[in-house]
C-alpha angles and dihedrals in degrees: 000000000000124000110229105176138009138069096277134107127226125204130160093354092306125113118212118201123188118210117205127208109296093007116125102165133053120180131193139161130220140176136222129209117249112289140170098217133031121196120198118192126182108220121211112264135152093203102049137059117189134215119191121202124181131178121185124218116246088244097061138054118229118208111193124203129180125021112033115236119253090221126018098179121044125179090347093305130112095253125143123211127192130190099196130193120221110290096024117129139187129199118204118191117198120211121180116233114256113219116237116235112260147137119301090199124060122187106208098183141353129194120190116188119191117190121193121220132176095268102353135064118208124201136190126191123195117188127186113192145154130219125200092197138011106293144150124253116205126198126182121207126208117282113273094018125142122220115238098181146313137209133192113200089340095309122110130212097041097116133093114217128197118173103317096334123103124198126196124190108221129198119211111286140049121324140182121213124191122188128180124192142161133206135187110263139184118191116244136178093265118031124189125200110255116266117257122183129194129181097239137052112268132223132199095017120187122189116193125189122191105195123210116262091235093062127090108219112220106167142349133200148130099115132055100225106056146075127328131202109230097177094093094048090051090048091053090048094051092043091051091053092047094048091048091053090049091050093055090045092245096119117060093220140097120245092257091050090048091055091046091050090050091058092061096039090054089069089063125080112272095245091054103044091072091065096070089045091052090050093052090047089052090054088059099040102044095070090048093051096046095122094048093047091052091081093052127087106270094207093057092046091048092051093049093045092045092050091048089051094051094046092048093050090049092052091048088052089052089052089054091048091050090052099045105031113017129059113273111267098234092166096231110184139156134089092020091303130148138162091288101042127035116193130191127181131201122181095206135010140168125253091285110073116233117263115212118192137222128205113208143154132209112281091241088070090063092044092049092048092049091046089057090045091050090052091052090046093052091054092045094048090058089056092044092051090054089054089047090054091051088049090056089050090050091054095051094039091055090049091051092053091052090050092052092046093052097042114114117256108249091200 
């Protein structure tokens, strides 16, 4: 033991402290060479009482044998305190902590953005990672890709590229890597996000797809947490309602016509698509209820029916406009996704980044289908307007009969 500070003297392993008049405390510090075991022994003395306090570094493990400490935690710290009697002893064995094997590179987050073009696919990769020691981070691009640019912590030209593999030399600490690439691309029915490989497991992975505006998205999948296409579920719902109304003879349509009508109505908001259905049901029910309507005011019924007709025709026109002019409303929702941006999220992945897929068709397929539907709708609307005219006649004819029945007898 070697005294380092304090007004004491040390000789032969004994410390001598001199107390002046009125002085009750003398402090000093000392140091010991590295050791594996420390032995504390309380020697018999009638003039001294001892208090032992030990605190182990976070980098060592202290195994205590002998007298149990009076306190093992003091002021929230792992600090042991003994109040020994003469002859008590404590042995403290020090064992350095052995580091557990683990990764020296941690990928905190990865975002892979894939943008569709007409003949080219552009990609951008953003990686946030930490290194505990100097190491190399490797990233492999899709086959046939061309590098557009890279940055490491905002500085370009710090990568080494061989074929499609990129290597970045990382110093200990946090880093941000940005990589841009492009690859020749031809749209197909089922498209898969290009394969990207890194040499470490990834966390908080986001895959973003920006589809081309000339593609009609039909379905998406590949990962659990991502977008969903609700158009088909809505179509089944509207078709089920239409077929049910046909089955109970409330809708003046065949089953095939009911399904065709459902295709166009699905493009409308849910709270509006019921209005054309109500109008078509009224075309079928007004002639049947002629006698009951005879006692109602014909002007009020005419105004309500006329307004329902105009609103229904306007909504059918909007359905045609949606189909022929505007992008198809495929109702893509989930994880902040829409028809222009598809987002998937994975909390943990292996070195190969997940590859969601998208099923799509050329936009002209949707336009052609809606053009055929619009032609069918135009022919059907002519027939429906004839029925609407007969419904108006039914309303006024019933009112005329009531007027004749209630007129006074001149005889």
